[in-house]
C-alpha positions as CSV (number, residue, x, y, z in Angstrom):
1,M,6.0,18.6,30.6
2,A,5.5,15.1,28.9
3,E,7.5,12.2,30.2
4,Q,10.5,11.3,28.0
5,R,10.9,7.6,27.3
6,C,14.2,6.1,26.4
7,V,13.7,3.6,23.5
8,C,17.4,2.8,22.9
9,N,18.2,-0.9,22.5
10,K,20.7,-0.7,25.4
11,C,17.8,0.2,27.7
12,H,15.4,-2.1,26.2
13,P,17.4,-5.0,24.7
14,K,14.1,-6.9,23.8
15,L,13.2,-4.4,21.3
16,R,16.0,-5.5,19.2
17,L,14.1,-8.4,17.7
18,L,10.1,-7.7,17.5
19,K,7.9,-10.6,18.1
20,V,5.3,-9.3,15.4
21,P,5.6,-8.9,11.5
22,V,7.3,-5.8,10.0
23,V,6.2,-4.9,6.5
24,W,7.5,-2.1,4.4
25,M,5.4,-0.5,1.5
26,I,6.9,1.8,-1.0
27,G,5.7,3.4,-4.2
28,P,5.7,6.8,-5.9
29,P,3.1,9.4,-4.7
30,G,-0.4,8.3,-6.1
31,S,0.4,4.7,-6.4
32,G,-2.1,3.8,-3.5
33,K,0.0,3.1,-0.5
34,T,-2.5,4.8,1.9
35,T,-5.4,2.8,0.4
36,Q,-3.6,-0.4,0.6
37,C,-2.2,0.2,4.2
38,D,-5.8,0.9,5.3
39,K,-6.9,-2.5,3.8
40,I,-4.0,-4.2,5.6
41,V,-4.9,-2.6,9.0
42,A,-8.7,-3.5,8.5
43,A,-7.6,-7.2,7.6
44,Y,-4.8,-7.9,10.1
45,G,-5.0,-5.1,12.8
46,F,-1.4,-3.9,12.0
47,Q,-0.2,-0.6,13.3
48,H,0.1,1.8,10.3
49,I,3.4,3.9,10.5
50,S,3.3,6.5,7.9
51,T,6.3,8.9,6.9
52,S,3.8,11.3,5.7
53,H,1.7,11.4,9.1
54,L,5.1,11.5,11.0
55,V,6.0,14.7,8.9
56,S,2.6,16.1,9.5
57,R,3.0,15.8,13.3
58,Q,6.2,17.6,13.0
59,L,4.8,20.3,11.0
60,L,1.8,21.1,13.3
61,N,4.0,21.0,16.3
62,P,5.4,24.8,16.7
63,Y,7.9,23.4,19.4
64,R,9.8,21.2,17.2
65,S,13.1,22.4,16.0
66,T,13.3,19.9,13.2
67,S,10.0,20.8,11.6
68,T,11.7,23.1,8.9
69,S,14.2,20.6,8.1
70,I,11.8,17.8,7.6
71,L,9.5,20.0,5.3
72,S,12.5,20.9,3.1
73,V,13.0,17.2,2.2
74,G,11.9,16.1,-1.3
75,T,9.6,13.1,-2.0
76,Y,12.3,10.4,-2.5
77,G,15.4,11.3,-0.6
78,G,17.4,13.8,1.5
79,S,19.9,13.2,4.4
80,M,17.9,15.2,6.8
81,Y,14.9,12.9,6.2
82,T,17.4,9.9,6.9
83,D,18.8,11.4,10.2
84,V,15.5,13.1,11.6
85,A,12.3,11.3,10.3
86,A,13.8,7.9,10.1
87,K,14.9,7.9,13.7
88,K,11.3,9.1,14.8
89,L,9.7,6.4,12.8
90,I,11.9,3.9,14.6
91,D,11.1,5.3,17.9
92,D,7.3,5.1,17.0
93,I,7.6,1.4,16.3
94,K,9.5,0.9,19.5
95,F,6.8,2.7,21.6
96,K,4.0,0.6,20.1
97,S,6.0,-2.7,19.8
98,E,4.4,-4.3,23.2
99,T,0.8,-4.2,21.9
100,A,1.0,-4.1,18.3
101,K,0.1,-7.2,16.0
102,G,2.3,-6.0,13.4
103,F,3.5,-3.0,11.5
104,I,3.0,-1.8,7.9
105,V,5.5,0.9,7.5
106,D,4.2,3.4,4.7
107,G,6.6,5.3,2.5
108,Y,9.8,3.8,3.9
109,P,12.7,3.3,3.2
110,R,13.5,6.0,0.7
111,S,17.1,5.0,0.3
112,T,19.3,2.0,1.3
113,A,20.9,4.0,4.1
114,Q,17.4,4.4,5.6
115,A,17.0,0.6,5.3
116,A,20.1,-0.2,7.3
117,M,19.2,2.4,10.0
118,F,15.9,0.6,10.2
119,E,17.3,-2.8,10.6
120,V,19.7,-1.6,13.2
121,G,17.0,0.1,15.3
122,V,14.3,-2.6,14.9
123,G,15.9,-5.8,14.2
124,R,13.0,-7.4,12.0
125,L,11.8,-7.1,8.4
126,D,9.6,-9.8,6.9
127,L,8.4,-8.3,3.6
128,I,8.8,-5.3,1.3
129,L,5.7,-4.5,-0.9
130,A,6.7,-2.3,-4.0
131,L,3.8,-0.8,-5.8
132,D,4.6,-0.8,-9.5
133,I,2.6,1.8,-11.5
134,A,2.7,3.1,-15.1
135,P,3.1,6.9,-15.6
136,E,-0.2,7.3,-17.2
137,T,-2.0,5.9,-14.4
138,L,-0.3,8.0,-11.8
139,L,-1.1,11.1,-13.8
140,K,-4.8,10.2,-14.1
141,R,-4.9,9.4,-10.3
142,N,-2.9,12.7,-9.5
143,L,-5.3,14.8,-11.5
144,V,-8.2,13.8,-9.1
145,G,-6.0,13.9,-6.0
146,S,-6.3,10.1,-5.2
147,D,-4.1,8.9,-2.5
148,I,-2.1,12.1,-2.2
149,T,-0.8,13.5,1.0
150,L,0.0,17.1,1.9
151,Q,3.6,16.4,1.9
152,D,3.6,15.2,-1.7
153,N,4.7,17.6,-4.5
154,D,2.5,20.0,-5.5
155,D,3.0,19.5,-9.3
156,L,2.1,15.8,-9.3
157,D,0.0,16.5,-12.4
158,D,3.1,17.4,-14.2
159,P,4.3,14.5,-16.5
160,D,8.1,15.7,-15.7
161,V,7.4,15.5,-12.0
162,V,5.8,12.0,-12.3
163,A,8.6,10.8,-14.4
164,E,11.3,12.1,-11.8
165,N,9.5,10.6,-8.8
166,L,9.1,7.1,-10.8
167,A,12.9,7.2,-11.5
168,R,13.6,7.8,-8.0
169,F,11.2,4.9,-6.8
170,E,12.8,2.7,-9.3
171,S,16.3,3.5,-8.0
172,V,15.2,2.9,-4.4
173,K,13.5,-0.3,-5.4
174,E,16.5,-1.7,-7.4
175,G,18.8,-1.1,-4.5
176,L,16.5,-3.0,-2.2
177,I,16.1,-5.8,-4.5
178,E,20.0,-6.1,-4.4
179,I,20.0,-6.1,-0.6
180,Y,16.9,-8.2,0.2
181,H,16.3,-10.2,-2.9
182,D,13.1,-12.3,-2.5
183,K,11.7,-10.3,0.3
184,V,10.9,-7.6,-2.1
185,K,7.6,-8.4,-3.9
186,I,6.6,-6.4,-7.0
187,I,2.9,-5.5,-6.9
188,N,1.0,-4.3,-10.1
189,A,-0.6,-1.2,-8.6
190,N,-2.3,-0.2,-12.0
191,K,-5.3,-2.6,-11.1
192,P,-8.4,-1.3,-9.0
193,P,-7.7,-1.4,-5.1
194,D,-9.3,-4.6,-4.4
195,E,-7.5,-6.6,-6.9
196,V,-4.2,-4.9,-5.6
197,F,-4.9,-5.9,-2.1
198,N,-5.6,-9.7,-3.1
199,A,-2.0,-9.6,-4.6
200,I,-0.6,-8.4,-1.4
201,N,-2.7,-10.4,0.8
202,K,-1.1,-13.5,-0.8
203,Y,2.4,-12.5,0.5
204,L,1.0,-11.4,3.9
205,M,-0.6,-14.9,4.5
206,Q,2.9,-16.4,4.0
207,I,4.6,-14.3,6.9
208,D,5.5,-16.5,9.9
209,D,4.8,-15.0,13.2
């Protein structure tokens, strides 16, 4: 049986404030989050914390009682995602905090409630990257399966589904802007990946350790 490690702030008070940068990246499915996170990892050596990878681990583990609950959550919301997956994501960061050079958190938060949960659990946030993308670009990418994970909606080539995902993303983005103001940086994700990364890198270079 694997050793259970406590990651609560009471047992590990130094985890309340991380010593390394923490960046969130949000965007609808197909906007290029995974591609850009890979580029950030290559350039900065950050730990890539992915909500989709976290869900995959739960789905592949038959002994996890929360697997079905996590699977039932939609692309951009759901209280079970907040209560279960967000807690596991925060624990993941705490486990890796002593050796990480930084964290790029992919696909999080999906609500302002999740944002508040993260700040309480982690204690640091430097930058929020919001990948803005046109619906026609999303449809084109989704038709060829670009940057799509297994947990994304099966109907991402459906214009109505794309419109719904974009609306949910816009709602989350606007909520974060109201709370975090200039920490939210809008990135034009319609451009080729290298150009998108150049725009992202401009903000990453401004982060103080």
